[in-house]
C-alpha positions in Angstrom: 35.7 43.2 -50.9 37.0 42.2 -47.4 34.0 40.0 -46.8 34.4 38.3 -50.2 38.1 37.8 -49.5 37.3 36.3 -46.0 34.7 33.9 -47.5 37.1 32.7 -50.2 39.9 32.3 -47.6 37.5 30.4 -45.3 36.5 28.0 -48.2 40.3 27.4 -48.9 41.0 26.6 -45.2 38.1 24.2 -45.0 39.2 22.3 -48.1 42.8 22.2 -46.8 41.6 20.8 -43.5 39.5 18.1 -45.2 42.6 17.0 -47.3 44.7 16.8 -44.1 42.0 14.7 -42.4 41.9 12.3 -45.3 45.6 11.9 -45.5 45.9 11.3 -41.8 43.1 8.7 -42.0 44.9 6.9 -44.9 48.2 6.9 -43.0 46.5 5.6 -39.8 44.9 2.8 -41.8 48.3 1.7 -43.3 49.9 1.8 -39.8 47.0 -0.2 -38.4 47.4 -2.9 -41.0 51.2 -3.1 -40.5 50.6 -3.4 -36.7 48.1 -6.3 -37.2 50.6 -8.2 -39.4 53.3 -7.8 -36.7 50.9 -9.0 -33.9 49.9 -12.0 -36.0 53.5 -13.1 -36.5 54.4 -12.5 -32.8 51.3 -14.6 -31.7 52.4 -17.6 -33.9 56.0 -17.5 -32.4 54.6 -17.4 -28.8 52.3 -20.4 -29.5 55.3 -22.5 -30.7 57.3 -21.5 -27.5 54.4 -22.4 -25.2 53.9 -25.9 -26.7 57.6 -26.7 -26.2 57.5 -25.7 -22.5 54.4 -27.7 -21.9 56.0 -30.9 -23.2 59.1 -30.3 -21.1 57.1 -29.8 -17.8 55.1 -33.0 -18.3 58.4 -35.1 -18.6 59.8 -33.4 -15.5 56.7 -34.2 -13.4 56.9 -37.9 -14.3 60.5 -38.1 -13.0 59.6 -36.4 -9.7 56.8 -38.8 -9.0 59.2 -41.7 -9.3 61.7 -40.1 -6.8 58.9 -39.4 -4.2 57.8 -43.1 -4.2 61.4 -44.1 -3.5 62.0 -41.7 -0.4 58.7 -42.4 1.4 59.8 -45.8 3.1 63.1 -44.3 4.4 61.3 -41.4 6.0 58.9 -43.7 8.0 61.9 -45.8 9.3 63.8 -42.7 10.6 60.6 -41.4 12.2 60.4 -44.6 14.4 64.2 -44.2 15.4 63.5 -40.6 16.6 60.6 -41.7 18.8 62.8 -44.3 20.5 65.6 -41.8 21.1 63.2 -39.3 22.6 61.8 -41.7 25.2 65.4 -42.6 26.3 66.3 -38.9 26.5 63.3 -38.2 28.7 64.3 -40.9 31.2 67.8 -39.5 31.4 66.6 -36.0 32.1 64.3 -37.1 34.8 67.2 -38.8 36.6 69.3 -35.6 36.2 66.4 -33.5 37.7 66.2 -35.8 40.7 69.9 -35.3 41.4 69.6 -31.5 40.8 66.9 -31.2 43.5 69.1 -33.1 46.0 72.0 -30.9 45.1 70.0 -27.7 45.6 68.9 -28.8 49.1 72.5 -29.7 49.9 73.8 -26.3 48.8 71.1 -24.5 50.7 72.1 -26.3 53.9 75.8 -25.6 53.3 75.2 -21.9 52.4 73.1 -21.4 55.5 75.9 -22.8 57.6 78.4 -20.6 55.9 76.2 -17.5 56.4 75.9 -18.3 60.1 79.7 -18.7 60.3 80.3 -15.3 58.5 77.7 -13.6 60.7 79.4 -14.9 63.9 82.8 -13.9 62.5 81.6 -10.4 61.6 79.9 -10.1 65.0 83.1 -11.2 66.8 85.2 -8.8 64.7 82.8 -6.0 65.4 82.8 -6.8 69.1 86.6 -6.8 69.1 86.7 -3.6 67.2 84.2 -2.1 69.6 86.2 -3.2 72.6 89.4 -1.8 71.1 87.6 1.5 70.1 86.1 1.9 73.5 89.4 1.5 75.3 91.1 3.9 72.8 88.2 6.3 73.2 88.5 6.1 77.0 92.3 6.8 76.8 91.7 9.8 74.5 88.9 11.2 76.7 91.2 10.9 79.8 93.9 12.8 77.8 91.4 15.4 76.6 90.0 15.8 80.2 93.5 16.5 81.5 94.1 19.1 78.8 90.8 20.9 79.1 92.0 23.9 81.2 90.0 27.2 81.1 92.6 29.5 82.6 94.2 30.7 79.4 90.8 31.3 77.8 89.6 33.4 80.8 92.8 35.5 80.6 92.4 36.1 76.9 88.7 37.1 77.4 89.7 39.7 80.0 92.4 41.2 77.8 89.9 41.5 74.9 87.3 43.4 77.1 90.0 45.9 78.0 91.1 46.4 74.4 87.4 46.7 73.3 86.8 49.5 75.8 89.9 51.5 74.6 88.8 51.1 70.9 85.3 52.4 71.6 86.6 55.5 73.4 88.9 56.2 70.4 85.9 55.8 68.1 83.9 58.5 70.1 86.8 61.0 69.9 86.9 60.6 66.1 83.1 61.2 65.8 83.6 64.5 67.5 86.4 65.5 65.2 84.4 64.5 62.1 81.4 66.7 63.2 83.8 69.7 63.6 85.3 69.1 60.1 81.9 68.7 58.5 80.9 72.1 59.9 84.0 73.7 58.5 83.3 72.0 55.2 79.8 73.3 55.0 80.9 76.9 55.6 83.6 76.6 52.9 81.1 75.3 50.4 78.7 78.2 51.2 81.5 80.7 50.5 82.2 78.9 47.3 78.6 79.1 46.2 78.4 82.8 47.1 81.6 83.6 45.2 80.4 81.5 42.2 77.1 83.5 42.1 79.0 86.7 42.3 81.3 85.5 39.5 78.4 84.6 37.4 76.8 88.0 37.8 80.0 89.7 36.8 80.4 87.5 33.8 76.8 88.2 32.7 77.4 92.0 33.1 80.6 91.7 31.1 78.9 89.8 28.3 76.2 92.5 28.2 78.8 95.3 28.0 80.7 93.4 25.3 77.4 92.9 23.3 76.6 96.7 23.5 80.2 97.5 22.5 80.0 95.1 19.6 76.7 96.6 18.3 77.9 100.2 18.6 81.3 99.2 17.0 79.4 97.9 14.1 77.3 101.0 13.7 80.5 103.1 14.0 82.2 101.1 11.4 79.2 101.4 9.1 79.2 105.2 9.6 83.0 105.7 9.3 84.0 102.9 7.0 81.5 102.2 4.3 82.3 99.9 1.4 85.9 101.2 0.8 87.4 98.2 -1.0 88.5 100.2 -3.9 89.6 103.2 -1.8 91.6 100.9 0.4 93.6 99.6 -2.5 94.2 103.2 -3.8 95.4 104.2 -0.3 97.8 101.3 -0.2 99.3 102.4 -3.5 99.9 105.9 -2.0 101.2 104.5 1.3 98.4 106.2 3.2 96.6 103.1 4.4 98.1 103.5 7.9 96.4 106.8 8.6 93.8 107.2 11.3 90.2 108.5 11.1 89.4 112.0 12.4 86.7 110.7 14.7 89.3 108.5 16.5 91.6 111.5 17.2 89.2 113.9 18.8 88.6 114.3 22.6 85.5 116.5 23.1 84.1 118.0 26.2 81.0 116.2 27.5 77.8 117.5 25.8 79.5 119.2 22.8 79.8 116.2 20.6 76.7 117.1 18.5 77.8 120.7 18.0 81.3 119.7 16.9 79.9 117.1 14.5 77.6 119.7 12.9 80.2 122.5 12.6 83.1 120.4 11.2 84.0 121.4 7.7 85.2 117.8 6.9 83.5 114.5 7.6 84.5 112.5 10.7 85.7 109.7 8.4 88.5 112.0 7.0 91.9 110.3 6.9 94.6 112.0 9.0 98.2 111.5 7.8 101.4 113.5 7.5 101.8 115.2 4.1 98.7 113.4 2.6 97.5 116.4 0.6 100.6 116.5 -1.5 100.6 112.8 -2.2 96.9 113.0 -3.3 97.5 115.9 -5.6 100.4 114.1 -7.2 98.4 110.9 -7.8 97.2 109.7 -11.2 93.8 111.2 -11.8 92.7 108.3 -13.8 93.3 105.9 -10.9 91.0 107.9 -8.4 88.5 105.7 -6.6 84.7 105.9 -7.3 83.9 107.0 -3.7 84.6 110.4 -2.1 87.4 110.7 0.4 88.8 113.5 2.6 92.4 113.9 3.8 93.8 116.1 6.6 97.5 116.9 7.1 98.7 116.6 10.7 100.6 119.9 11.1 102.7 120.7 14.1 101.5 124.3 14.7 98.6 126.5 13.6 98.5 130.3 14.4 95.9 131.1 17.1 93.6 134.1 17.1 92.0 135.8 20.1 88.2 135.5 19.9 86.4 138.9 20.0 83.8 140.1 22.5 85.0 137.5 25.1 83.4 134.6 23.2 84.7 131.1 23.3 85.8 129.2 20.1 84.3 125.8 19.5 87.8 124.4 18.9 88.5 125.0 22.5 85.9 122.3 23.4 88.0 119.6 21.8 91.6 118.2 22.0 93.7 116.1 19.6 97.3 115.0 19.0 97.7 118.0 16.6 96.0 121.4 16.2 92.6 121.2 14.5 91.5 124.8 15.0 91.4 125.3 11.2 88.6 122.7 10.9 86.3 124.9 13.2 87.7 128.4 12.4 85.1 131.2 13.1 82.7 129.0 15.1 81.9 130.2 18.6 79.9 128.6 21.4 77.0 129.8 23.4 75.4 128.1 26.5 71.8 128.9 25.4 69.9 130.0 22.3 69.2 133.4 23.8 72.8 134.1 24.3 73.6 133.0 20.8 70.9 135.3 19.4 72.5 138.3 21.3 75.9 137.4 19.8 74.8 137.1 16.2 74.8 140.9 15.4 78.5 141.0 16.5 79.6 138.3 14.1 81.4 138.8 10.8 80.2 137.3 7.6 82.4 134.1 8.0 81.7 133.6 11.7 78.9 131.7 13.4 77.8 130.6 16.9 76.5 127.2 18.0 74.9 125.7 21.1 75.4 122.3 22.7 71.7 121.5 21.7 72.6 121.8 18.0 71.4 125.4 17.1 73.9 126.8 14.7 73.4 130.6 13.9 75.1 132.9 11.4 74.6 136.6 10.5 71.7 135.8 8.2 71.2 132.0 8.5 70.4 129.3 11.2 70.8 125.5 11.0 69.0 123.2 13.5 69.1 119.4 14.2 66.3 117.5 12.6 64.3 114.7 14.2 66.3 112.1 12.1 69.3 113.3 14.0 68.0 112.6 17.4 69.9 109.3 17.4 73.4 109.6 18.9 76.0 111.0 16.5 79.3 109.5 15.6 81.2 111.5 18.2 78.7 110.7 21.0 78.8 107.0 19.9 82.6 107.1 20.1 82.4 108.5 23.7 79.9 105.8 24.7 82.3 103.1 23.2 85.2 104.5 25.3 83.1 104.4 28.4 82.0 100.8 27.6 85.5 99.7 27.1 86.6 101.3 30.4 83.7 99.7 32.3 84.4 96.3 30.7 88.0 96.6 31.9 86.9 97.2 35.5 84.4 94.4 35.4 87.1 92.0 34.0 89.4 93.0 36.9 86.6 92.3 39.3 86.1 88.8 37.7 89.7 88.0 38.2 89.5 89.0 41.8 86.4 87.0 42.5 87.8 84.0 40.5 90.8 84.0 42.8 88.4 84.0 45.8 86.5 81.0 44.3 89.8 79.1 43.9 90.8 79.8 47.4 87.4 78.6 48.7 87.6 75.5 46.6 91.0 74.8 48.0 89.7 75.0 51.5 86.8 72.7 50.5 89.3 70.2 49.1 91.4 70.3 52.3 88.3 69.8 54.5 87.1 66.9 52.3 90.5 65.3 52.6 90.4 65.7 56.4 86.9 64.3 56.4 87.9 61.3 54.3 90.9 60.7 56.6 88.7 60.8 59.7 86.1 58.5 58.0 88.8 56.0 57.2 90.0 56.0 60.8 86.4 55.6 62.0 86.0 52.6 59.7 89.2 51.1 61.0 88.0 51.8 64.6 84.6 50.3 63.8 86.2 47.3 62.1 88.5 46.7 65.0 85.6 47.0 67.4 83.7 44.5 65.5 86.6 42.1 65.3 87.2 42.4 69.0 83.5 41.8 69.8 83.5 38.8 67.5 86.7 37.4 69.0 85.5 38.0 72.6 82.2 36.2 71.8 84.2 33.4 70.2 86.5 33.1 73.2 83.5 33.1 75.6 81.7 30.5 73.5 84.9 28.3 73.5 85.2 28.7 77.3 81.6 27.7 77.9 82.0 24.8 75.3 85.1 23.6 77.1 83.4 23.5 80.4 80.4 21.6 79.0 82.9 19.3 77.2 84.6 18.4 80.5 81.3 17.4 82.1 80.4 15.3 78.9 83.8 13.6 79.0 83.2 12.3 82.5 79.8 10.9 81.6 81.1 9.3 78.4 84.0 7.6 80.2 81.6 5.9 82.6 79.4 4.8 79.8 82.3 3.4 77.7 83.7 1.4 80.6 80.3 -0.3 81.1 80.0 -0.9 77.3 83.5 -2.5 77.2 82.6 -5.1 79.8 79.3 -6.0 78.1 81.1 -6.4 74.8 83.8 -8.7 76.3 81.0 -11.1 77.5 79.3 -11.1 74.2 82.6 -11.8 72.4 83.2 -15.0 74.5 79.8 -16.4 73.7 80.3 -15.5 69.9 83.6 -17.4 69.9 82.0 -20.6 71.3 79.2 -20.5 68.7 81.6 -20.0 65.9 83.5 -23.3 66.8 80.2 -25.4 66.7 79.3 -23.9 63.2 82.7 -24.7 61.7 82.4 -28.4 62.9 79.1 -28.8 61.0 80.7 -27.3 57.9 83.4 -30.0 57.9 80.8 -32.7 57.7 79.0 -31.0 54.8 82.3 -30.8 52.9 82.7 -34.6 52.9 79.1 -35.1 51.6 79.9 -32.6 48.8 82.5 -34.8 47.3 80.2 -37.8 47.1 77.5 -35.8 45.3 79.9 -34.3 42.9 81.0 -37.9 41.8 77.4 -38.9 41.3 76.7 -35.8 39.2 79.6 -36.7 36.8 78.1 -40.2 36.1 74.6 -38.9 35.4 75.8 -36.1 33.2 77.8 -38.6 31.1 74.8 -40.8 30.5 72.7 -37.8 29.6 75.2 -36.6 27.0 75.2 -40.0 25.3 71.5 -40.2 25.0 71.2 -36.6 23.7 73.9 -37.4 21.0 71.8 -40.4 19.7 68.6 -38.4 19.8 70.2 -35.6 17.9 71.7 -37.9 15.2 68.3 -39.6 14.6 66.6 -36.3 14.3 69.1 -34.9 11.8 68.7 -38.0 9.5 65.0 -37.7 9.6 65.2 -34.0 8.9 67.4 -34.5 5.8 64.9 -37.1 4.3 62.0 -34.8 5.1 63.7 -31.9 3.4 64.2 -33.9 0.2 60.5 -35.0 0.1 59.3 -31.5 0.7 61.6 -30.2 -2.1 60.4 -32.8 -4.6 56.7 -32.2 -3.7 57.1 -28.4 -4.0 58.9 -28.7 -7.4 56.0 -31.0 -8.7 53.3 -28.5 -7.6 55.2 -25.6 -9.3 55.6 -27.6 -12.5 51.8 -28.6 -12.5 50.8 -25.0 -12.1 53.2 -24.0 -14.9 51.8 -26.7 -17.3 48.2 -25.6 -16.6 49.2 -22.0 -17.3 50.9 -22.9 -20.5 47.8 -24.8 -21.7 45.7 -21.7 -21.1 48.3 -19.5 -22.9 48.3 -21.8 -25.9 44.5 -21.6 -26.2 44.6 -17.8 -25.9 47.3 -17.5 -28.7 45.2 -19.6 -31.1 42.2 -17.3 -30.6 44.4 -14.2 -30.9 45.7 -15.4 -34.3 42.2 -16.0 -35.7 41.1 -12.5 -34.5 44.1 -10.8 -36.2 43.4 -12.4 -39.6 39.8 -11.2 -39.6 40.9 -7.7 -38.6 43.4 -7.5 -41.5 40.8 -8.5 -44.1 38.2 -5.9 -42.7 40.8 -3.0 -42.7 41.6 -3.3 -46.4 38.2 -2.1 -47.9 38.0 1.5 -46.4 41.4 2.5 -47.8 40.2 2.5 -51.4 37.2 4.8 -50.6 39.5 7.2 -48.8 41.8 7.5 -51.8 38.9 8.6 -54.0 37.7 11.3 -51.6 41.3 12.6 -51.4 41.5 13.2 -55.1 38.3 15.2 -55.2 39.4 17.3 -52.2 42.7 18.2 -54.0 41.0 19.4 -57.1 38.6 21.6 -55.0 41.6 23.1 -53.2 43.3 24.2 -56.5 40.1 26.0 -57.4 40.0 27.7 -54.0 43.6 28.9 -54.3 42.9 30.6 -57.6 39.9 32.5 -56.2 41.8 33.5 -53.1 44.7 35.0 -55.1 42.1 37.2 -57.1 40.5 38.3 -53.9 43.8 39.2 -52.2 44.8 41.4 -55.3 41.6 43.3 -55.0 42.0 43.8 -51.2 45.6 45.2 -51.7 44.3 47.8 -54.1 41.8 49.1 -51.6 44.3 49.2 -48.7 46.7 51.3 -50.8 44.1 53.9 -51.4 43.1 54.0 -47.7 46.8 54.6 -46.7 47.0 57.6 -49.1 43.9 59.2 -47.6 45.2 58.7 -44.0 48.5 60.4 -44.7 46.8 63.5 -46.1 44.6 63.6 -43.0 47.6 63.5 -40.6 49.4 66.3 -42.5 46.3 68.5 -42.0 46.1 67.7 -38.3 49.8 68.5 -37.8 49.3 72.0 -39.4 46.3 72.7 -37.2 48.3 71.7 -34.1 51.2 74.1 -34.9 48.8 77.0 -35.4 47.1 76.2 -32.1 50.4 76.1 -30.2 51.4 79.6 -31.6 48.1 80.9 -30.4 48.5 79.5 -27.0 52.0 80.9 -26.6 50.7 84.4 -27.5 47.9 84.2 -25.0 50.2 83.1 -22.2 52.6 86.0 -22.9 49.7 88.4 -23.0 48.5 87.1 -19.6 52.0 87.3 -18.1 52.3 90.9 -19.1 48.8 91.7 -17.8 49.7 90.2 -14.4 53.0 92.1 -14.2 51.2 95.3 -15.0 48.6 94.7 -12.3 51.4 94.0 -9.8 53.3 97.2 -10.7 49.9 99.2 -10.3 49.4 97.6 -6.9 52.9 98.5 -5.7 52.5 102.1 -6.9 49.1 102.3 -5.2 50.6 101.2 -1.9 53.3 104.0 -2.2 52.9 107.8 -2.2 53.9 108.1 -5.8 51.9 108.6 -9.0 52.9 107.0 -12.2 52.6 110.2 -14.2 54.7 112.2 -11.9 57.4 109.5 -11.8 57.5 109.3 -15.6 57.9 113.1 -15.8 60.7 113.1 -13.2 62.5 110.1 -14.6 65.9 110.9 -16.0 66.2 110.3 -19.7 69.5 108.4 -19.3 68.2 106.2 -16.5 68.5 102.4 -17.1 67.7 99.3 -15.0 71.3 98.1 -14.6 72.5 101.3 -12.9 69.6 101.5 -10.5 70.0 97.8 -9.8 73.6 98.4 -8.8 72.7 101.2 -6.6 70.0 99.1 -4.9 72.6 96.3 -4.3 75.0 98.7 -2.6 72.2 99.9 -0.2 71.2 96.3 0.6 74.9 95.4 1.3 75.1 98.3 3.8 71.9 97.1 5.5 73.1 93.6 5.6 76.3 94.7 7.4 74.2 96.1 10.2 72.5 92.6 10.6 68.9 91.8 11.4 67.2 93.7 14.1 65.8 91.3 16.8 63.2 93.3 18.8 62.9 90.4 21.3 66.6 90.1 22.0 66.4 91.7 25.4 63.7 89.4 26.7 65.4 86.4 25.2 68.7 87.5 26.8 67.0 87.7 30.2 65.4 84.3 29.9 68.6 82.7 28.6 70.6 84.3 31.5 68.2 82.9 34.0 68.5 79.5 32.4 72.3 79.7 32.4 72.4 80.6 36.1 70.2 77.6 36.9 72.4 75.3 34.8 75.5 76.7 36.4 74.1 75.9 39.9 73.2 72.5 38.7 76.7 72.0 37.3 78.2 73.1 40.6 76.1 70.6 42.6 76.9 67.8 40.2 80.6 68.6 40.3 80.5 68.6 44.1 78.6 65.3 44.2 80.9 63.8 41.6 83.9 64.7 43.7 82.4 63.3 46.9 81.5 60.1 45.0 85.0 59.7 43.6 86.5 60.2 47.0 84.1 57.5 48.4 85.1 55.1 45.6 88.8 55.6 46.3 88.2 55.0 49.9 86.3 51.8 49.2 88.9 50.6 46.7 91.6 51.1 49.3 89.7 49.3 52.0 88.7 46.5 49.6 92.3 45.9 48.5 93.5 45.8 52.1 90.8 43.4 53.2 91.2 41.2 50.1 94.9 40.9 50.7 94.5 40.0 54.4 91.8 37.4 53.6 93.9 35.9 50.8 96.9 35.6 53.0 95.0 33.9 55.8 93.2 31.5 53.4 96.5 30.7 51.7 98.1 29.9 55.1 95.2 27.7 56.0 95.4 25.8 52.7 99.1 25.2 53.0 98.4 23.8 56.5 95.4 21.6 55.6 96.6 20.1 52.4 99.6 18.0 53.7 97.3 16.7 56.5 94.7 15.4 54.1 97.2 14.0 51.5 99.9 12.8 54.0 102.4 15.1 52.3 102.7 17.4 49.3 102.0 21.1 49.3 99.4 23.6 47.9 99.0 27.3 47.8 96.9 30.1 46.3 98.3 32.3 43.5 96.9 35.7 42.1 96.5 35.9 38.3 97.0 39.6 38.1 98.5 42.7 39.8 95.3 44.7 40.5 93.7 43.4 43.7 90.2 44.5 42.5 90.3 42.6 39.2 92.7 39.7 39.7 91.6 36.1 39.8 92.8 33.3 42.2 94.3 30.0 41.0 94.7 27.0 43.3 98.1 25.2 42.8 98.1 21.7 44.3 100.8 19.0 44.1 100.2 15.7 46.0 103.1 13.6 47.2 105.0 12.2 44.3 103.4 14.3 41.5 104.8 17.2 39.5 101.6 18.5 37.8 101.5 22.0 36.5 97.8 22.6 36.9 95.0 21.3 39.1 93.1 19.8 36.1 95.7 17.0 35.9 94.6 15.6 39.3 92.4 12.6 39.6 88.8 12.9 40.9 89.7 11.9 44.5 92.7 14.3 44.6 90.5 17.2 43.3 87.9 16.4 46.0 90.6 16.5 48.8 92.0 19.7 47.4 88.6 21.3 47.5 88.1 20.1 51.0 91.4 21.6 52.1 90.3 24.9 50.6 86.8 24.8 52.3 88.3 23.9 55.6 90.8 26.8 55.4 87.8 29.1 54.8 86.1 27.7 57.9 89.2 28.3 59.9 89.1 32.0 58.8 85.3 32.5 59.4 83.8 29.5 61.4 80.2 28.7 60.7 77.9 27.0 63.3 77.7 23.8 61.2 79.0 22.4 57.9 77.0 20.1 55.5 79.2 17.6 53.6 77.3 15.6 50.8 79.1 12.4 49.9 82.5 14.1 49.8 84.2 10.7 50.4 82.6 9.0 47.4 85.7 9.3 45.1 88.2 8.5 48.0 89.9 5.2 48.8 90.0 3.9 52.4 93.4 5.5 53.2 92.3 8.9 52.2 88.9 8.4 54.0 90.7 7.6 57.2 92.8 10.9 57.0 89.6 12.8 56.1 87.9 11.3 59.2 90.7 12.3 61.5 90.5 15.9 60.1 86.7 15.9 60.8 87.1 14.6 64.3 89.8 17.2 65.1 87.6 20.1 63.7 84.4 18.8 65.3 85.4 20.5 68.6 84.6 23.9 66.9 82.2 23.0 64.0 79.3 20.6 63.9 79.5 18.5 60.8 76.4 16.9 59.0 77.7 14.2 56.6 75.8 12.4 53.9 77.8 9.2 53.2 77.6 5.5 52.2 81.1 4.7 53.6 81.3 2.6 56.7 84.6 4.2 57.9 82.9 7.6 57.9 79.8 6.2 59.7 82.0 4.9 62.5 83.1 8.3 63.7 79.5 9.7 63.8 78.1 10.5 67.1 74.5 10.3 65.8 73.6 8.1 62.8 70.3 8.6 60.8 69.4 6.4 57.8 66.9 7.0 55.0 65.0 4.1 53.5 62.3 3.6 50.9 60.1 0.6 51.7 57.4 1.8 49.3 58.2 3.4 45.9 58.2 7.2 46.2 57.9 7.2 50.0 61.0 7.9 52.1 61.3 7.2 55.9 64.0 8.2 58.5 65.4 5.5 60.6 67.5 6.4 63.7 70.2 3.9 64.6 71.6 3.5 68.1 75.1 2.0 67.7 75.1 0.5 71.2 71.7 -1.2 70.8 72.7 -2.5 67.4 75.8 -4.2 68.9 73.8 -5.8 71.7 71.2 -7.1 69.2 73.8 -8.7 67.0 75.4 -10.3 70.0 72.1 -11.8 71.1 71.3 -13.3 67.8 
């Protein structure tokens, strides 16, 4: 049925597709015919437009040809006028070039004469300046020679040697004192280490005793005070909660604790209180606690009985704050078991005898201590606790004593360290003073030697300058005569210059007139040429457009013919397509009928299939439910089987048999009661805490580790104290030196600044209070300025301020030489002169190396070296001897 339905449906779709194709083909044919009609109409309109444009272009071309024939004779006439003007202009320019060459020769001659005049003038000025400088230099050298006395320097050097000797002796005495203080400090530190080790051992012993005491106290509390939460509330209601335990009230002779604990008629956890029995008897019976409790009244007096046969009562072995003989009535003591055996026949029925080892005998019975009871009893444990508390107290007292000894030793160490630091500071001051004295002595000796050498140099230089002055005066006389001759020649050249200037004006006027005529003729010719070129270009464009329109007209005629033929050929296929469409529509109606019948049959079959599938799913769900129930039953059976095997395994590991356990099991037993009992037992075990069998070894290892760390901590603490003391000492010295240096540099800046600026003032200012973290600000105010910051100064003023600061540093700590790289570049001549005077005054103590391009700075140099580059990338040094240069200039 499905295959038949698919076949019918396929035939229906094929018929529908054919109908769609035919309809689209018919629609496309109609659209094609309409498009051809529109193209034919458009082609006819374009043909009419092209014919109109073609007629208009032919008329315009005829008018342009007439205009070109009219302009051609005018263009030829103006061309001849331009040629004539060009020849005249060339002649005028040739005449101007002749005059220009004569003028260049004249200017060269006059410039050479002026150059010679300037050279002679400069040479004469240089010679005059050299003569004046030599005479001034000779006067200064004479004055310097007279003031170069060495007596004061020699006296200062001798005084510095004596002071240096005394300082070195004081330094040696301080070294001896420091060695003595270091020895005492070492001994004090050794005592400190010894007391610290002893203190550590005592603290370790105290911790061990407290650990044992804590463990025994926990066991004692577990034995005497089990879970008594309910009992404690009941006691509070009866006002008996402040009573003490019996074990805490007994003082037993050494060795008899076990015997007393066995023979007591009441437990050691019994509560002792005044009139407690009456209060308990009067209490509400329904409010009694679930645990058992024992109470003892503390009575003031109990009648005593004399023991028979000379035996000793066990109550005589213990003491308490009230009589407790009733608790041990009829119990006697024996030193040995043999003695106890001999006494037994003499005992009454209610009497018994007991030994310290735990053998308790009556007339017809005996009780001995079992192996389980070999552990210390409650009373023995209480005695051990008291001994531990007493021992802990003595150890704590010893710790306090040793701690005081440690503090005393540390105080002595601190005092020794302070004395050592004080001596070190004095040593540093002595060493610094020694260094300063040696430096000052060396400087004084150097100055003395330099002054002696300077005196000899001055004498040689005075003789050389006198000879130089005579030579320069002769050269100046010759230069003055040559300068007069050159100036006479310059006067003749000035008169010739006026004649040539007049000639140049005439020639220039003629040249301007010729150039004007040539320019007017060229402009007229250019206008006519532009008109001709415009007409010719327009005619070419119109000719091209006419040819293009003719071609367009022919194309449009052919296009119209083709469109008419296409319209006729497209009309015939449309009729055939209409017939095919009608046949296809009839076939589609038949296919629709057959498709509806096949779809009805298919829906019937699908309904039946759905019913069968629903029945199948219901059966499968029922089977799945049955299978789930079966699986759950199997899992429960398996779990019970596993639990049974586990219980059998546990019983097999124990000494019990299942049959015997079932027979002995109480009929009223239930799981809840047994679980509660098990929880109480577990709680008692948990209160004791876990048993760590390796605790002793771990304690030993941790104790050794702690001792090592304590020693390391002591060493680090000592090193830290020493380091902090050194840091404080360095900080003090740094602050002192910084303040001294700052004051000296500030004084030097205040002195140098007015010299360089010719007035004004400058000073240094600290930006903070702490000498170790503060900054330094330079405050400078040149003459006539009220600036608030150095950034408001000009470039030259900033440069001079920086030089004043640098020179003040050199005054504080002079260097052998100072390199200045173009420091005079931003300065004017007045400031350069003041800078040069400063350099000359300081050059007696410091050798300056100056890189400069300023002539004024070069004049004060004693040695001048130039750097030149004759080849690209290759520099060469040129030494200049000023005296030889002056002589060479005079000779030329």
